[in-house]
mmJSON file of the N, C-alpha and C atoms, coordinates in Angstrom:
{"data_MODEL":{"atom_site":{
"group_PDB":["ATOM","ATOM","ATOM","ATOM","ATOM","ATOM","ATOM","ATOM","ATOM","ATOM","ATOM","ATOM","ATOM","ATOM","ATOM","ATOM","ATOM","ATOM","ATOM","ATOM","ATOM","ATOM","ATOM","ATOM","ATOM","ATOM","ATOM","ATOM","ATOM","ATOM","ATOM","ATOM","ATOM","ATOM","ATOM","ATOM","ATOM","ATOM","ATOM","ATOM","ATOM","ATOM","ATOM","ATOM","ATOM","ATOM","ATOM","ATOM","ATOM","ATOM","ATOM","ATOM","ATOM","ATOM","ATOM","ATOM","ATOM","ATOM","ATOM","ATOM","ATOM","ATOM","ATOM","ATOM","ATOM","ATOM","ATOM","ATOM","ATOM","ATOM","ATOM","ATOM","ATOM","ATOM","ATOM","ATOM","ATOM","ATOM","ATOM","ATOM","ATOM","ATOM","ATOM","ATOM","ATOM","ATOM","ATOM","ATOM","ATOM","ATOM","ATOM","ATOM","ATOM","ATOM","ATOM","ATOM","ATOM","ATOM","ATOM","ATOM","ATOM","ATOM","ATOM","ATOM","ATOM","ATOM","ATOM","ATOM","ATOM","ATOM","ATOM","ATOM","ATOM","ATOM","ATOM","ATOM","ATOM","ATOM","ATOM","ATOM","ATOM","ATOM","ATOM","ATOM","ATOM","ATOM","ATOM","ATOM","ATOM","ATOM","ATOM","ATOM","ATOM","ATOM","ATOM","ATOM","ATOM","ATOM","ATOM","ATOM","ATOM","ATOM","ATOM","ATOM","ATOM","ATOM","ATOM","ATOM","ATOM","ATOM","ATOM","ATOM","ATOM","ATOM","ATOM","ATOM","ATOM","ATOM","ATOM","ATOM","ATOM","ATOM","ATOM","ATOM","ATOM","ATOM","ATOM","ATOM","ATOM","ATOM","ATOM","ATOM","ATOM","ATOM","ATOM","ATOM","ATOM","ATOM","ATOM","ATOM","ATOM","ATOM","ATOM","ATOM","ATOM","ATOM","ATOM","ATOM","ATOM","ATOM","ATOM","ATOM","ATOM","ATOM","ATOM","ATOM","ATOM","ATOM"],
"id":[1,2,3,4,5,6,7,8,9,10,11,12,13,14,15,16,17,18,19,20,21,22,23,24,25,26,27,28,29,30,31,32,33,34,35,36,37,38,39,40,41,42,43,44,45,46,47,48,49,50,51,52,53,54,55,56,57,58,59,60,61,62,63,64,65,66,67,68,69,70,71,72,73,74,75,76,77,78,79,80,81,82,83,84,85,86,87,88,89,90,91,92,93,94,95,96,97,98,99,100,101,102,103,104,105,106,107,108,109,110,111,112,113,114,115,116,117,118,119,120,121,122,123,124,125,126,127,128,129,130,131,132,133,134,135,136,137,138,139,140,141,142,143,144,145,146,147,148,149,150,151,152,153,154,155,156,157,158,159,160,161,162,163,164,165,166,167,168,169,170,171,172,173,174,175,176,177,178,179,180,181,182,183,184,185,186,187,188,189,190,191,192,193,194,195,196,197,198],
"type_symbol":["N","C","C","N","C","C","N","C","C","N","C","C","N","C","C","N","C","C","N","C","C","N","C","C","N","C","C","N","C","C","N","C","C","N","C","C","N","C","C","N","C","C","N","C","C","N","C","C","N","C","C","N","C","C","N","C","C","N","C","C","N","C","C","N","C","C","N","C","C","N","C","C","N","C","C","N","C","C","N","C","C","N","C","C","N","C","C","N","C","C","N","C","C","N","C","C","N","C","C","N","C","C","N","C","C","N","C","C","N","C","C","N","C","C","N","C","C","N","C","C","N","C","C","N","C","C","N","C","C","N","C","C","N","C","C","N","C","C","N","C","C","N","C","C","N","C","C","N","C","C","N","C","C","N","C","C","N","C","C","N","C","C","N","C","C","N","C","C","N","C","C","N","C","C","N","C","C","N","C","C","N","C","C","N","C","C","N","C","C","N","C","C","N","C","C","N","C","C"],
"label_atom_id":["N","CA","C","N","CA","C","N","CA","C","N","CA","C","N","CA","C","N","CA","C","N","CA","C","N","CA","C","N","CA","C","N","CA","C","N","CA","C","N","CA","C","N","CA","C","N","CA","C","N","CA","C","N","CA","C","N","CA","C","N","CA","C","N","CA","C","N","CA","C","N","CA","C","N","CA","C","N","CA","C","N","CA","C","N","CA","C","N","CA","C","N","CA","C","N","CA","C","N","CA","C","N","CA","C","N","CA","C","N","CA","C","N","CA","C","N","CA","C","N","CA","C","N","CA","C","N","CA","C","N","CA","C","N","CA","C","N","CA","C","N","CA","C","N","CA","C","N","CA","C","N","CA","C","N","CA","C","N","CA","C","N","CA","C","N","CA","C","N","CA","C","N","CA","C","N","CA","C","N","CA","C","N","CA","C","N","CA","C","N","CA","C","N","CA","C","N","CA","C","N","CA","C","N","CA","C","N","CA","C","N","CA","C","N","CA","C","N","CA","C","N","CA","C","N","CA","C","N","CA","C"],
"label_alt_id":[null,null,null,null,null,null,null,null,null,null,null,null,null,null,null,null,null,null,null,null,null,null,null,null,null,null,null,null,null,null,null,null,null,null,null,null,null,null,null,null,null,null,null,null,null,null,null,null,null,null,null,null,null,null,null,null,null,null,null,null,null,null,null,null,null,null,null,null,null,null,null,null,null,null,null,null,null,null,null,null,null,null,null,null,null,null,null,null,null,null,null,null,null,null,null,null,null,null,null,null,null,null,null,null,null,null,null,null,null,null,null,null,null,null,null,null,null,null,null,null,null,null,null,null,null,null,null,null,null,null,null,null,null,null,null,null,null,null,null,null,null,null,null,null,null,null,null,null,null,null,null,null,null,null,null,null,null,null,null,null,null,null,null,null,null,null,null,null,null,null,null,null,null,null,null,null,null,null,null,null,null,null,null,null,null,null,null,null,null,null,null,null,null,null,null,null,null,null],
"label_comp_id":["VAL","VAL","VAL","GLU","GLU","GLU","ILE","ILE","ILE","ASP","ASP","ASP","PRO","PRO","PRO","ASN","ASN","ASN","GLY","GLY","GLY","ILE","ILE","ILE","PHE","PHE","PHE","PRO","PRO","PRO","TYR","TYR","TYR","LEU","LEU","LEU","GLY","GLY","GLY","ILE","ILE","ILE","GLN","GLN","GLN","ASP","ASP","ASP","GLY","GLY","GLY","ASP","ASP","ASP","THR","THR","THR","ILE","ILE","ILE","THR","THR","THR","SER","SER","SER","ILE","ILE","ILE","ASN","ASN","ASN","GLY","GLY","GLY","LYS","LYS","LYS","PRO","PRO","PRO","ILE","ILE","ILE","TYR","TYR","TYR","SER","SER","SER","LEU","LEU","LEU","ASN","ASN","ASN","GLU","GLU","GLU","VAL","VAL","VAL","MET","MET","MET","ASN","ASN","ASN","LEU","LEU","LEU","PHE","PHE","PHE","GLY","GLY","GLY","ARG","ARG","ARG","ILE","ILE","ILE","ARG","ARG","ARG","ASN","ASN","ASN","MET","MET","MET","ASP","ASP","ASP","GLN","GLN","GLN","LEU","LEU","LEU","SER","SER","SER","LEU","LEU","LEU","GLY","GLY","GLY","ILE","ILE","ILE","LYS","LYS","LYS","ARG","ARG","ARG","ASP","ASP","ASP","GLY","GLY","GLY","THR","THR","THR","ASP","ASP","ASP","SER","SER","SER","ASN","ASN","ASN","GLN","GLN","GLN","GLU","GLU","GLU","TYR","TYR","TYR","SER","SER","SER","ILE","ILE","ILE","SER","SER","SER","LYS","LYS","LYS"],
"label_asym_id":["A","A","A","A","A","A","A","A","A","A","A","A","A","A","A","A","A","A","A","A","A","A","A","A","A","A","A","A","A","A","A","A","A","A","A","A","A","A","A","A","A","A","A","A","A","A","A","A","A","A","A","A","A","A","A","A","A","A","A","A","A","A","A","A","A","A","A","A","A","A","A","A","A","A","A","A","A","A","A","A","A","A","A","A","A","A","A","A","A","A","A","A","A","A","A","A","A","A","A","A","A","A","A","A","A","A","A","A","A","A","A","A","A","A","A","A","A","A","A","A","A","A","A","A","A","A","A","A","A","A","A","A","A","A","A","A","A","A","A","A","A","A","A","A","A","A","A","A","A","A","A","A","A","A","A","A","A","A","A","A","A","A","A","A","A","A","A","A","A","A","A","A","A","A","A","A","A","A","A","A","A","A","A","A","A","A","A","A","A","A","A","A","A","A","A","A","A","A"],
"label_entity_id":["1","1","1","1","1","1","1","1","1","1","1","1","1","1","1","1","1","1","1","1","1","1","1","1","1","1","1","1","1","1","1","1","1","1","1","1","1","1","1","1","1","1","1","1","1","1","1","1","1","1","1","1","1","1","1","1","1","1","1","1","1","1","1","1","1","1","1","1","1","1","1","1","1","1","1","1","1","1","1","1","1","1","1","1","1","1","1","1","1","1","1","1","1","1","1","1","1","1","1","1","1","1","1","1","1","1","1","1","1","1","1","1","1","1","1","1","1","1","1","1","1","1","1","1","1","1","1","1","1","1","1","1","1","1","1","1","1","1","1","1","1","1","1","1","1","1","1","1","1","1","1","1","1","1","1","1","1","1","1","1","1","1","1","1","1","1","1","1","1","1","1","1","1","1","1","1","1","1","1","1","1","1","1","1","1","1","1","1","1","1","1","1","1","1","1","1","1","1"],
"label_seq_id":[1,1,1,2,2,2,3,3,3,4,4,4,5,5,5,6,6,6,7,7,7,8,8,8,9,9,9,10,10,10,11,11,11,12,12,12,13,13,13,14,14,14,15,15,15,16,16,16,17,17,17,18,18,18,19,19,19,20,20,20,21,21,21,22,22,22,23,23,23,24,24,24,25,25,25,26,26,26,27,27,27,28,28,28,29,29,29,30,30,30,31,31,31,32,32,32,33,33,33,34,34,34,35,35,35,36,36,36,37,37,37,38,38,38,39,39,39,40,40,40,41,41,41,42,42,42,43,43,43,44,44,44,45,45,45,46,46,46,47,47,47,48,48,48,49,49,49,50,50,50,51,51,51,52,52,52,53,53,53,54,54,54,55,55,55,56,56,56,57,57,57,58,58,58,59,59,59,60,60,60,61,61,61,62,62,62,63,63,63,64,64,64,65,65,65,66,66,66],
"pdbx_PDB_ins_code":[null,null,null,null,null,null,null,null,null,null,null,null,null,null,null,null,null,null,null,null,null,null,null,null,null,null,null,null,null,null,null,null,null,null,null,null,null,null,null,null,null,null,null,null,null,null,null,null,null,null,null,null,null,null,null,null,null,null,null,null,null,null,null,null,null,null,null,null,null,null,null,null,null,null,null,null,null,null,null,null,null,null,null,null,null,null,null,null,null,null,null,null,null,null,null,null,null,null,null,null,null,null,null,null,null,null,null,null,null,null,null,null,null,null,null,null,null,null,null,null,null,null,null,null,null,null,null,null,null,null,null,null,null,null,null,null,null,null,null,null,null,null,null,null,null,null,null,null,null,null,null,null,null,null,null,null,null,null,null,null,null,null,null,null,null,null,null,null,null,null,null,null,null,null,null,null,null,null,null,null,null,null,null,null,null,null,null,null,null,null,null,null,null,null,null,null,null,null],
"Cartn_x":[0.859,0.0,0.897,0.537,1.313,1.016,2.047,1.932,1.384,0.387,-0.15,0.835,1.446,2.447,1.88,0.561,-0.06,-0.636,-0.453,-1.021,-0.053,-0.433,0.348,1.594,1.56,2.669,4.004,4.083,5.37,5.855,4.936,5.283,5.963,5.548,6.118,7.357,7.74,8.918,8.646,7.37,7.002,7.181,7.802,8.099,7.337,7.195,6.623,7.417,6.732,7.388,7.555,7.397,7.467,6.231,6.394,5.281,5.197,4.048,3.829,3.434,4.26,4.042,3.383,3.494,2.841,2.635,1.644,1.379,1.22,2.062,2.071,2.142,2.974,3.195,2.152,1.065,0.009,0.303,0.449,0.705,-0.418,-0.042,-0.991,-1.096,-2.326,-2.545,-3.252,-3.757,-4.441,-4.334,-4.498,-4.472,-5.607,-6.752,-7.875,-7.5,-6.72,-6.276,-5.396,-4.492,-3.606,-4.427,-5.355,-6.142,-7.029,-7.578,-8.406,-7.593,-6.411,-5.576,-5.077,-4.714,-4.263,-5.405,-6.641,-7.788,-7.931,-7.319,-7.403,-6.111,-5.213,-3.901,-4.008,-5.045,-5.202,-5.32,-5.75,-5.945,-4.72,-3.638,-2.442,-1.375,-0.593,0.562,1.854,1.877,3.042,2.593,3.486,3.201,4.465,4.319,5.427,5.021,5.831,5.541,6.621,6.205,7.105,7.051,8.207,8.27,9.258,8.865,9.781,10.101,11.4,11.86,13.028,12.895,13.948,14.384,13.423,13.712,14.239,14.392,14.917,13.81,13.662,12.677,13.279,12.466,12.887,11.681,11.939,10.875,11.077,10.05,10.095,9.238,9.774,9.05,8.744,7.542,7.108,6.426,6.657,5.898,4.945,3.716,2.701,2.35,2.597,2.259,0.861,0.151,-1.218,-1.318],
"Cartn_y":[-1.178,0.0,1.231,2.202,3.444,4.301,4.894,5.713,7.092,7.543,8.902,9.859,10.774,11.674,12.583,12.719,13.56,12.748,11.428,10.561,10.313,9.382,9.08,8.253,7.437,6.531,7.234,8.281,8.974,9.589,10.063,10.627,9.579,8.316,7.22,6.614,7.138,6.627,5.438,5.144,4.041,4.503,3.659,3.993,3.08,3.52,2.65,1.352,0.237,-1.065,-1.717,-0.953,-1.534,-2.392,-3.424,-4.256,-4.176,-3.761,-3.761,-5.18,-5.816,-7.211,-7.378,-6.348,-6.418,-5.015,-4.887,-3.637,-4.008,-3.401,-3.695,-5.195,-5.89,-7.308,-8.213,-7.64,-8.443,-8.596,-9.836,-10.046,-9.467,-8.923,-8.316,-9.207,-9.512,-10.38,-9.68,-8.448,-7.75,-6.231,-5.516,-4.055,-3.517,-4.201,-3.753,-3.732,-4.725,-4.74,-3.54,-3.214,-2.06,-0.784,-0.576,0.653,0.735,-0.372,-0.386,0.027,-0.533,-0.194,1.244,1.724,3.105,4.085,3.661,4.506,4.758,3.895,4.044,4.603,5.104,5.546,6.693,7.492,8.622,8.17,6.939,6.417,5.683,5.654,4.916,5.857,5.36,6.094,5.606,4.335,3.703,2.956,2.876,2.146,1.41,0.144,-0.668,-1.263,-1.035,-1.562,-2.546,-3.717,-4.647,-4.31,-4.078,-3.648,-4.529,-4.917,-5.611,-4.647,-4.359,-3.448,-4.115,-4.28,-4.898,-6.248,-7.038,-8.37,-8.423,-7.265,-7.21,-6.804,-7.579,-7.263,-6.306,-5.349,-4.434,-4.098,-3.53,-3.115,-1.634,-0.839,0.594,0.883,1.656,2.023,3.516,3.888,5.28,5.602,6.798,7.35,8.383,8.344,9.24,10.289,11.54,12.662,13.144,13.536,14.007,15.47],
"Cartn_z":[0.0,0.0,0.0,-0.796,-0.854,0.377,0.94,2.149,1.797,2.543,2.409,3.076,2.333,2.926,4.021,4.098,5.126,6.278,6.256,7.278,8.424,9.292,10.492,10.188,9.133,8.879,8.632,7.801,7.657,8.974,9.789,11.096,11.976,11.813,12.589,11.932,10.772,10.084,9.189,8.93,8.047,6.607,5.794,4.406,3.456,2.183,1.159,1.132,1.079,1.036,2.395,3.488,4.83,5.076,5.892,6.326,7.84,8.362,9.809,10.191,11.023,11.385,12.751,13.608,14.924,15.476,16.324,17.051,18.51,19.355,20.793,21.05,20.262,20.442,19.812,19.279,18.663,17.172,16.693,15.261,14.397,13.254,12.33,11.092,10.696,9.548,8.395,8.624,7.534,7.727,6.635,6.678,7.551,7.559,8.392,9.871,10.327,11.719,12.021,11.108,11.292,11.403,10.479,10.471,11.717,12.165,13.367,14.587,14.75,15.902,15.837,14.649,14.54,14.787,14.567,14.876,16.369,17.2,18.661,19.26,18.428,18.907,19.92,19.827,20.758,22.208,22.413,23.764,24.306,23.544,23.949,24.501,25.459,25.969,25.326,24.958,24.343,23.091,22.125,20.902,20.49,20.171,19.693,18.351,17.322,15.999,15.578,15.141,14.465,12.995,12.381,10.986,10.229,9.033,8.136,6.997,6.832,5.775,5.065,3.763,2.948,3.512,4.01,4.518,5.941,6.579,7.941,8.907,9.993,11.03,12.043,12.478,13.547,14.402,15.555,16.454,16.763,16.57,16.841,18.067,18.989,20.21,20.185,20.569,20.565,21.898,22.405,23.536,22.952,23.381,22.831,23.857,23.518,24.404,24.072,25.107,24.88,25.218],
"occupancy":[1.0,1.0,1.0,1.0,1.0,1.0,1.0,1.0,1.0,1.0,1.0,1.0,1.0,1.0,1.0,1.0,1.0,1.0,1.0,1.0,1.0,1.0,1.0,1.0,1.0,1.0,1.0,1.0,1.0,1.0,1.0,1.0,1.0,1.0,1.0,1.0,1.0,1.0,1.0,1.0,1.0,1.0,1.0,1.0,1.0,1.0,1.0,1.0,1.0,1.0,1.0,1.0,1.0,1.0,1.0,1.0,1.0,1.0,1.0,1.0,1.0,1.0,1.0,1.0,1.0,1.0,1.0,1.0,1.0,1.0,1.0,1.0,1.0,1.0,1.0,1.0,1.0,1.0,1.0,1.0,1.0,1.0,1.0,1.0,1.0,1.0,1.0,1.0,1.0,1.0,1.0,1.0,1.0,1.0,1.0,1.0,1.0,1.0,1.0,1.0,1.0,1.0,1.0,1.0,1.0,1.0,1.0,1.0,1.0,1.0,1.0,1.0,1.0,1.0,1.0,1.0,1.0,1.0,1.0,1.0,1.0,1.0,1.0,1.0,1.0,1.0,1.0,1.0,1.0,1.0,1.0,1.0,1.0,1.0,1.0,1.0,1.0,1.0,1.0,1.0,1.0,1.0,1.0,1.0,1.0,1.0,1.0,1.0,1.0,1.0,1.0,1.0,1.0,1.0,1.0,1.0,1.0,1.0,1.0,1.0,1.0,1.0,1.0,1.0,1.0,1.0,1.0,1.0,1.0,1.0,1.0,1.0,1.0,1.0,1.0,1.0,1.0,1.0,1.0,1.0,1.0,1.0,1.0,1.0,1.0,1.0,1.0,1.0,1.0,1.0,1.0,1.0,1.0,1.0,1.0,1.0,1.0,1.0],
"B_iso_or_equiv":[0.0,0.0,0.0,0.0,0.0,0.0,0.0,0.0,0.0,0.0,0.0,0.0,0.0,0.0,0.0,0.0,0.0,0.0,0.0,0.0,0.0,0.0,0.0,0.0,0.0,0.0,0.0,0.0,0.0,0.0,0.0,0.0,0.0,0.0,0.0,0.0,0.0,0.0,0.0,0.0,0.0,0.0,0.0,0.0,0.0,0.0,0.0,0.0,0.0,0.0,0.0,0.0,0.0,0.0,0.0,0.0,0.0,0.0,0.0,0.0,0.0,0.0,0.0,0.0,0.0,0.0,0.0,0.0,0.0,0.0,0.0,0.0,0.0,0.0,0.0,0.0,0.0,0.0,0.0,0.0,0.0,0.0,0.0,0.0,0.0,0.0,0.0,0.0,0.0,0.0,0.0,0.0,0.0,0.0,0.0,0.0,0.0,0.0,0.0,0.0,0.0,0.0,0.0,0.0,0.0,0.0,0.0,0.0,0.0,0.0,0.0,0.0,0.0,0.0,0.0,0.0,0.0,0.0,0.0,0.0,0.0,0.0,0.0,0.0,0.0,0.0,0.0,0.0,0.0,0.0,0.0,0.0,0.0,0.0,0.0,0.0,0.0,0.0,0.0,0.0,0.0,0.0,0.0,0.0,0.0,0.0,0.0,0.0,0.0,0.0,0.0,0.0,0.0,0.0,0.0,0.0,0.0,0.0,0.0,0.0,0.0,0.0,0.0,0.0,0.0,0.0,0.0,0.0,0.0,0.0,0.0,0.0,0.0,0.0,0.0,0.0,0.0,0.0,0.0,0.0,0.0,0.0,0.0,0.0,0.0,0.0,0.0,0.0,0.0,0.0,0.0,0.0,0.0,0.0,0.0,0.0,0.0,0.0],
"pdbx_formal_charge":[null,null,null,null,null,null,null,null,null,null,null,null,null,null,null,null,null,null,null,null,null,null,null,null,null,null,null,null,null,null,null,null,null,null,null,null,null,null,null,null,null,null,null,null,null,null,null,null,null,null,null,null,null,null,null,null,null,null,null,null,null,null,null,null,null,null,null,null,null,null,null,null,null,null,null,null,null,null,null,null,null,null,null,null,null,null,null,null,null,null,null,null,null,null,null,null,null,null,null,null,null,null,null,null,null,null,null,null,null,null,null,null,null,null,null,null,null,null,null,null,null,null,null,null,null,null,null,null,null,null,null,null,null,null,null,null,null,null,null,null,null,null,null,null,null,null,null,null,null,null,null,null,null,null,null,null,null,null,null,null,null,null,null,null,null,null,null,null,null,null,null,null,null,null,null,null,null,null,null,null,null,null,null,null,null,null,null,null,null,null,null,null,null,null,null,null,null,null],
"auth_seq_id":[1,1,1,2,2,2,3,3,3,4,4,4,5,5,5,6,6,6,7,7,7,8,8,8,9,9,9,10,10,10,11,11,11,12,12,12,13,13,13,14,14,14,15,15,15,16,16,16,17,17,17,18,18,18,19,19,19,20,20,20,21,21,21,22,22,22,23,23,23,24,24,24,25,25,25,26,26,26,27,27,27,28,28,28,29,29,29,30,30,30,31,31,31,32,32,32,33,33,33,34,34,34,35,35,35,36,36,36,37,37,37,38,38,38,39,39,39,40,40,40,41,41,41,42,42,42,43,43,43,44,44,44,45,45,45,46,46,46,47,47,47,48,48,48,49,49,49,50,50,50,51,51,51,52,52,52,53,53,53,54,54,54,55,55,55,56,56,56,57,57,57,58,58,58,59,59,59,60,60,60,61,61,61,62,62,62,63,63,63,64,64,64,65,65,65,66,66,66],
"auth_comp_id":["VAL","VAL","VAL","GLU","GLU","GLU","ILE","ILE","ILE","ASP","ASP","ASP","PRO","PRO","PRO","ASN","ASN","ASN","GLY","GLY","GLY","ILE","ILE","ILE","PHE","PHE","PHE","PRO","PRO","PRO","TYR","TYR","TYR","LEU","LEU","LEU","GLY","GLY","GLY","ILE","ILE","ILE","GLN","GLN","GLN","ASP","ASP","ASP","GLY","GLY","GLY","ASP","ASP","ASP","THR","THR","THR","ILE","ILE","ILE","THR","THR","THR","SER","SER","SER","ILE","ILE","ILE","ASN","ASN","ASN","GLY","GLY","GLY","LYS","LYS","LYS","PRO","PRO","PRO","ILE","ILE","ILE","TYR","TYR","TYR","SER","SER","SER","LEU","LEU","LEU","ASN","ASN","ASN","GLU","GLU","GLU","VAL","VAL","VAL","MET","MET","MET","ASN","ASN","ASN","LEU","LEU","LEU","PHE","PHE","PHE","GLY","GLY","GLY","ARG","ARG","ARG","ILE","ILE","ILE","ARG","ARG","ARG","ASN","ASN","ASN","MET","MET","MET","ASP","ASP","ASP","GLN","GLN","GLN","LEU","LEU","LEU","SER","SER","SER","LEU","LEU","LEU","GLY","GLY","GLY","ILE","ILE","ILE","LYS","LYS","LYS","ARG","ARG","ARG","ASP","ASP","ASP","GLY","GLY","GLY","THR","THR","THR","ASP","ASP","ASP","SER","SER","SER","ASN","ASN","ASN","GLN","GLN","GLN","GLU","GLU","GLU","TYR","TYR","TYR","SER","SER","SER","ILE","ILE","ILE","SER","SER","SER","LYS","LYS","LYS"],
"auth_asym_id":["A","A","A","A","A","A","A","A","A","A","A","A","A","A","A","A","A","A","A","A","A","A","A","A","A","A","A","A","A","A","A","A","A","A","A","A","A","A","A","A","A","A","A","A","A","A","A","A","A","A","A","A","A","A","A","A","A","A","A","A","A","A","A","A","A","A","A","A","A","A","A","A","A","A","A","A","A","A","A","A","A","A","A","A","A","A","A","A","A","A","A","A","A","A","A","A","A","A","A","A","A","A","A","A","A","A","A","A","A","A","A","A","A","A","A","A","A","A","A","A","A","A","A","A","A","A","A","A","A","A","A","A","A","A","A","A","A","A","A","A","A","A","A","A","A","A","A","A","A","A","A","A","A","A","A","A","A","A","A","A","A","A","A","A","A","A","A","A","A","A","A","A","A","A","A","A","A","A","A","A","A","A","A","A","A","A","A","A","A","A","A","A","A","A","A","A","A","A"],
"auth_atom_id":["N","CA","C","N","CA","C","N","CA","C","N","CA","C","N","CA","C","N","CA","C","N","CA","C","N","CA","C","N","CA","C","N","CA","C","N","CA","C","N","CA","C","N","CA","C","N","CA","C","N","CA","C","N","CA","C","N","CA","C","N","CA","C","N","CA","C","N","CA","C","N","CA","C","N","CA","C","N","CA","C","N","CA","C","N","CA","C","N","CA","C","N","CA","C","N","CA","C","N","CA","C","N","CA","C","N","CA","C","N","CA","C","N","CA","C","N","CA","C","N","CA","C","N","CA","C","N","CA","C","N","CA","C","N","CA","C","N","CA","C","N","CA","C","N","CA","C","N","CA","C","N","CA","C","N","CA","C","N","CA","C","N","CA","C","N","CA","C","N","CA","C","N","CA","C","N","CA","C","N","CA","C","N","CA","C","N","CA","C","N","CA","C","N","CA","C","N","CA","C","N","CA","C","N","CA","C","N","CA","C","N","CA","C","N","CA","C","N","CA","C","N","CA","C","N","CA","C","N","CA","C"],
"pdbx_PDB_model_num":[1,1,1,1,1,1,1,1,1,1,1,1,1,1,1,1,1,1,1,1,1,1,1,1,1,1,1,1,1,1,1,1,1,1,1,1,1,1,1,1,1,1,1,1,1,1,1,1,1,1,1,1,1,1,1,1,1,1,1,1,1,1,1,1,1,1,1,1,1,1,1,1,1,1,1,1,1,1,1,1,1,1,1,1,1,1,1,1,1,1,1,1,1,1,1,1,1,1,1,1,1,1,1,1,1,1,1,1,1,1,1,1,1,1,1,1,1,1,1,1,1,1,1,1,1,1,1,1,1,1,1,1,1,1,1,1,1,1,1,1,1,1,1,1,1,1,1,1,1,1,1,1,1,1,1,1,1,1,1,1,1,1,1,1,1,1,1,1,1,1,1,1,1,1,1,1,1,1,1,1,1,1,1,1,1,1,1,1,1,1,1,1,1,1,1,1,1,1]
}}}
């Protein structure tokens, strides 16, 4: 899926071609799961994303200020 340059993904450092594999330790199996969880981001204090980029897995940690 192409990244919307005005959306949340570029702010989080997500790039075109990245695959989000987990959110807060929960495995992700569909784009609908990703969008559903990101819709609730305002209620989170911490966010952890599992990301696959160019065949390499990494974990990104974020603190959310309100």
